C-alpha positions as CSV (number, residue, x, y, z in Angstrom):
1,X,-0.1,-0.3,-0.2
2,X,1.6,3.1,-0.9
3,X,1.1,6.7,0.7
4,X,-1.8,8.3,0.3
5,X,-4.6,10.6,1.5
6,X,-8.4,10.6,-0.2
7,X,-11.3,11.9,0.5
8,X,-14.5,9.1,1.5
9,X,-17.7,10.8,0.5
10,X,-21.3,9.3,0.6
11,X,-23.7,9.8,-2.8
12,X,-24.2,12.8,-4.1
13,X,-21.1,14.4,-2.3
14,X,-20.1,16.4,-5.2
15,X,-23.3,18.6,-4.9
16,X,-23.1,18.2,-1.3
17,X,-19.3,19.4,-0.8
18,X,-19.7,22.9,-0.4
19,X,-21.8,22.7,2.3
20,X,-20.2,19.8,3.9
21,X,-17.1,17.7,5.4
22,X,-15.8,14.9,3.9
23,X,-14.2,12.2,5.8
24,X,-10.3,12.3,5.3
25,X,-7.7,9.4,5.0
26,X,-4.7,9.5,5.9
27,X,-3.2,6.3,5.1
28,X,0.6,4.8,4.3
29,X,1.9,1.2,3.8
30,X,5.2,1.9,3.0
31,X,6.3,4.5,4.9
32,X,9.5,6.2,2.6
33,X,11.3,8.2,4.8
34,X,11.3,11.8,3.0
35,X,7.2,11.4,3.5
36,X,7.3,11.0,7.6
37,X,8.5,13.6,9.4
38,X,10.1,12.7,13.1
39,X,10.9,14.2,16.9
40,X,12.0,12.8,19.8
41,X,10.3,13.7,23.3
42,X,12.5,12.4,26.5
43,X,11.7,13.4,30.2
44,X,14.0,12.4,33.1
45,X,17.2,11.5,32.0
46,X,16.1,10.9,28.6
47,X,17.4,8.5,25.6
48,X,17.7,7.9,21.9
49,X,14.7,7.5,19.3
50,X,15.6,6.4,15.7
51,X,13.6,4.7,12.5
52,X,14.1,3.5,9.5
53,X,12.5,1.9,6.3
54,X,12.9,-2.2,6.6
55,X,11.0,-5.0,3.9
56,X,10.1,-7.1,6.6
57,X,6.8,-5.5,6.5
58,X,3.1,-6.8,6.5
59,X,3.5,-7.2,3.6
60,X,6.3,-5.2,1.7
61,X,8.2,-2.5,3.3
62,X,7.5,-1.0,7.2
63,X,9.1,1.2,9.7
64,X,11.4,0.1,12.6
65,X,11.3,2.1,15.3
66,X,14.0,1.5,18.2
67,X,14.0,2.9,20.9
68,X,17.1,3.3,24.0
69,X,16.3,4.6,27.4
70,X,18.6,5.6,30.0
71,X,18.0,4.4,33.6
72,X,15.4,7.3,35.1
73,X,14.6,8.4,31.6
74,X,11.6,8.2,29.3
75,X,11.8,8.4,25.2
76,X,9.2,8.5,23.1
77,X,9.8,8.9,19.1
78,X,7.4,10.5,17.1
79,X,6.2,10.0,13.5
80,X,4.0,12.2,12.1
81,X,2.7,11.3,8.1
82,X,3.3,13.6,5.6
83,X,6.0,16.9,5.3
84,X,3.4,19.1,3.2
85,X,0.4,21.2,3.7
86,X,-0.9,18.9,1.7
87,X,-0.8,15.8,4.4
88,X,-1.9,17.8,7.3
89,X,-5.3,18.3,8.2
90,X,-6.7,22.0,8.4
91,X,-9.8,22.5,10.2
92,X,-10.5,26.0,8.8
93,X,-10.9,25.1,5.6
94,X,-11.6,21.1,6.0
95,X,-14.0,21.3,8.6
96,X,-14.6,20.7,12.5
97,X,-13.7,17.1,13.4
98,X,-16.1,14.6,15.1
99,X,-13.7,12.3,15.7
100,X,-10.7,10.0,15.2
101,X,-9.9,6.2,14.1
102,X,-6.6,5.1,13.9
103,X,-5.4,1.6,13.3
104,X,-1.4,-0.2,12.4
105,X,0.1,-3.4,12.8
106,X,3.1,-4.2,14.8
107,X,5.2,-7.0,15.8
108,X,8.3,-7.2,18.5
109,X,11.7,-6.9,15.8
110,X,15.0,-7.3,19.3
111,X,15.5,-5.6,21.9
112,X,14.9,-7.0,26.3
113,X,11.4,-7.7,24.9
114,X,8.7,-7.3,28.0
115,X,6.0,-4.9,26.2
116,X,8.0,-3.6,23.8
117,X,7.1,0.1,23.2
118,X,3.8,2.1,24.4
119,X,2.0,3.3,21.5
120,X,-0.4,5.9,21.0
121,X,-2.1,7.9,18.1
122,X,0.0,11.2,18.0
123,X,-1.2,15.1,16.6
124,X,1.0,17.8,16.5
125,X,-1.1,21.0,16.7
126,X,1.0,24.3,16.7
127,X,4.3,22.7,18.9
128,X,2.5,20.7,21.0
129,X,2.7,16.5,20.3
130,X,-0.7,15.4,21.8
131,X,-1.4,11.4,22.2
132,X,-4.5,8.8,22.9
133,X,-5.8,5.6,22.6
134,X,-2.8,4.1,24.9
135,X,-1.6,0.3,24.2
136,X,1.6,-1.4,24.4
137,X,2.8,-4.1,21.7
138,X,4.4,-6.4,24.1
139,X,6.9,-9.1,22.6
140,X,5.5,-11.1,20.4
141,X,7.3,-11.5,16.6
142,X,4.2,-12.0,15.0
143,X,2.6,-9.8,13.5
144,X,-0.9,-7.7,15.4
145,X,-3.2,-5.2,14.7
146,X,-4.4,-2.6,16.8
147,X,-7.5,-0.1,16.2
148,X,-9.8,2.2,18.2
149,X,-12.3,4.6,16.7
150,X,-14.5,7.4,18.2
151,X,-11.9,9.5,19.6
152,X,-12.6,12.9,20.4
153,X,-10.5,16.1,21.6
154,X,-10.9,15.1,25.1
155,X,-9.0,12.0,24.7
156,X,-5.6,13.7,24.0
157,X,-3.0,15.0,26.0
158,X,0.0,16.4,26.0
159,X,2.6,13.5,25.6
160,X,5.0,15.3,27.3
161,X,5.3,18.7,29.3
162,X,2.0,20.5,29.2
163,X,-0.4,22.5,26.9
164,X,-3.9,24.2,25.7
165,X,-6.1,21.6,24.8
166,X,-6.0,19.9,21.9
167,X,-8.9,22.2,19.3
168,X,-11.2,20.0,16.6
169,X,-13.3,22.9,16.0
170,X,-13.2,25.1,12.7
171,X,-11.6,27.2,14.4
172,X,-8.0,24.9,15.5
173,X,-4.8,25.6,13.8
174,X,-3.4,22.4,11.1
175,X,-3.0,18.9,12.5
176,X,-0.7,16.4,11.4
177,X,-1.3,13.3,12.3
178,X,0.9,10.1,13.4
179,X,1.9,7.7,15.9
180,X,4.1,8.0,18.4
181,X,6.6,5.2,20.5
182,X,8.1,5.5,24.1
183,X,10.3,3.7,27.0
184,X,10.3,4.2,30.6
185,X,13.7,2.9,32.4
186,X,12.8,3.0,35.8
187,X,15.5,0.9,37.0
188,X,18.1,0.3,34.3
189,X,18.4,1.7,31.0
190,X,17.5,-0.8,27.8
191,X,16.7,-0.7,23.7
192,X,13.5,-2.2,22.2
193,X,13.1,-2.4,18.5
194,X,9.6,-2.8,17.2
195,X,8.4,-2.9,13.1
196,X,5.4,-0.9,12.5
197,X,3.1,-1.1,9.0
198,X,-0.2,-0.6,7.6
199,X,-0.4,3.1,9.3
200,X,-4.0,4.8,9.0
201,X,-6.1,7.8,11.2
202,X,-9.6,8.6,9.4
203,X,-10.5,12.0,10.3
204,X,-14.6,12.0,10.7
205,X,-15.5,15.7,9.7
206,X,-18.7,17.3,11.0
207,X,-21.6,18.2,8.8
208,X,-21.8,21.6,7.3
209,X,-24.9,23.4,8.0
210,X,-27.6,22.7,5.4
211,X,-26.1,19.2,4.0
212,X,-28.9,17.1,5.6
213,X,-31.3,19.7,3.8
214,X,-29.4,19.6,0.7
215,X,-29.2,15.5,0.8
216,X,-33.2,15.4,1.6
217,X,-33.9,17.8,-1.6
218,X,-31.3,15.9,-3.9
219,X,-33.4,12.7,-2.6
220,X,-36.6,14.0,-3.7
221,X,-35.6,15.4,-6.9
222,X,-34.1,11.5,-7.6
223,X,-37.2,10.1,-6.5
224,X,-39.4,12.4,-8.7
225,X,-38.0,11.6,-11.7
226,X,-37.9,8.0,-11.1
227,X,-41.5,8.3,-11.0
228,X,-41.8,10.6,-14.1
């Protein structure tokens, strides 16, 4: 699966589009490095996070992330989807967000094991990186799939530090989605590597005013044509 941003619309969307937002999907199954932004967030003594494109995906190419955490530290590696304005979500022009769905595949690739990586869907707005839907990958070498639906702005919180609440309204700043993987080393340092594939975020938008009425008019007109 190649990188893509696609707009999913219902029947008669071409006519309704000016009045209603359409769901937007950000997805990638090849993870070309130039198509992804990356940053590291740390707490305490911190650590490092690195990424690479590998050919051991589910199937084909994938993204491999290695976290090396220091004793007493926490490190998060944040992978941001896309590097252009066209690969971010802009509430002001694309509509307020009703909710977010997230899905990704993963498998443990090496390290000390244990919980593998902590994993969250990530959203960057302004200079703050937010996370939601926390889980752990575990240390199984088999592919696993993880997905959540209906995440609202209230489900997200800054991954490190503090910041304003994530704003999903039409007045909110542009948002770049992705995923974050983390590790903590309370007693000693260690490294874990996990491979990720088939990333997908679906942004469910709030219907614009008048969309339902227009849809009804279109449906009635179609019914009349069938009866004529």
